[in-house]
Each structure stands twice: as structure tokens, then as C-alpha cells.
C-alpha positions as CSV (number, residue, x, y, z in Angstrom):
1,M,-76.8,3.7,1.6
2,D,-78.2,4.3,-1.7
3,A,-79.6,7.8,-2.5
4,R,-82.7,6.9,-3.5
5,Y,-83.6,4.7,0.0
6,L,-82.6,8.3,1.8
7,Q,-84.7,10.5,-0.6
8,A,-87.5,8.4,-0.5
9,N,-87.5,8.0,3.2
10,K,-87.4,11.9,3.3
11,E,-90.4,12.2,0.7
12,A,-92.0,9.4,3.3
13,K,-91.6,11.6,6.3
14,L,-92.8,14.9,4.7
15,S,-95.8,13.2,3.3
16,L,-96.8,11.9,6.9
17,L,-95.8,15.5,8.6
18,L,-98.2,17.4,5.9
19,T,-101.0,14.9,6.9
20,F,-100.7,15.5,10.9
21,I,-100.7,19.1,10.1
22,Y,-103.8,19.0,7.7
23,L,-105.4,16.8,10.3
24,L,-104.4,19.5,13.1
25,G,-105.8,22.1,10.8
26,W,-108.9,20.9,10.1
27,I,-109.7,19.9,13.5
28,V,-108.8,23.3,15.2
29,C,-110.7,25.0,12.7
30,A,-114.1,22.5,12.6
31,Y,-114.2,22.3,16.3
32,C,-112.5,25.6,18.0
33,V,-114.2,28.3,15.5
34,S,-117.2,30.1,16.2
35,D,-120.8,29.5,14.6
36,K,-120.6,33.2,13.3
37,I,-121.7,33.5,9.5
38,G,-118.2,33.3,7.1
39,F,-118.2,35.4,4.0
40,L,-119.4,32.8,2.0
41,G,-122.4,33.1,3.6
42,L,-121.7,29.6,5.6
43,P,-121.1,28.9,9.2
44,L,-117.2,30.2,9.5
45,W,-116.2,27.0,11.1
46,F,-117.2,25.0,7.8
47,E,-115.6,27.7,5.3
48,L,-112.8,27.3,7.6
49,S,-112.3,23.5,7.7
50,C,-113.7,22.5,4.5
51,I,-112.6,25.3,1.8
52,M,-109.8,27.5,3.2
53,V,-107.5,24.5,4.7
54,P,-108.2,22.3,1.9
55,L,-106.8,25.1,-0.5
56,G,-104.1,26.0,1.5
57,F,-103.2,22.6,1.6
58,I,-103.0,22.2,-2.0
59,L,-100.5,25.2,-2.3
60,L,-98.5,23.6,0.5
61,C,-98.5,20.3,-1.3
62,W,-97.7,21.8,-4.4
63,V,-94.7,23.8,-2.9
64,I,-93.0,20.8,-1.1
65,V,-93.5,18.6,-4.2
66,K,-92.1,21.5,-6.4
67,F,-89.2,22.2,-3.9
68,Q,-88.5,18.8,-2.0
69,F,-89.4,15.6,-4.2
70,K,-87.0,14.6,-6.8
71,N,-87.7,12.8,-10.0
72,M,-85.8,9.6,-9.9
73,L,-85.6,6.1,-11.3
74,L,-86.4,3.3,-9.1
75,E,-85.2,0.3,-11.1
76,Q,-81.4,-0.8,-10.6
77,T,-78.7,0.7,-12.7
78,K,-75.6,-1.5,-13.4
């Protein structure tokens, strides 16, 4: 099998895994955290689910793209 397909499959699985982890993190922070006031003056659940989780996943996505994804030609080579 062509190595490009294997790499594309790996990247697709990583992207799907990141999506599920993000969704799980958002749900846990939004529904399982108390209504105490956070350090920005907003409810803690809001700060975690809408500010901290997205910032963390921006960093996580950068790490995955930097170290797992590869730049490759998609056109046929002869």
C-alpha cells in the first residue's frame, strides 16, 4: 500500500481522536464544575470550558501537527 494512504489514515485517526478528547473535555468542564467565580470574574465552569480548554487544545493541536503530520505531495509520481 502507498505510504501516503497510511500517513493520511494516521492523520485522520489523530484528528478524530483530538475531536473526541476536546468534546469530552468541554462537557466535563461545562457540566461537572461548580458555579464558583473563577480568576477572570466569570463562573469557573465557563472559564474552563470556553477559555482554558480551547487554549489547551490549540497547543495540543500544534504539537500533533508539528510532530505527527507530514507534508507530502498528493499527486501521482511516475
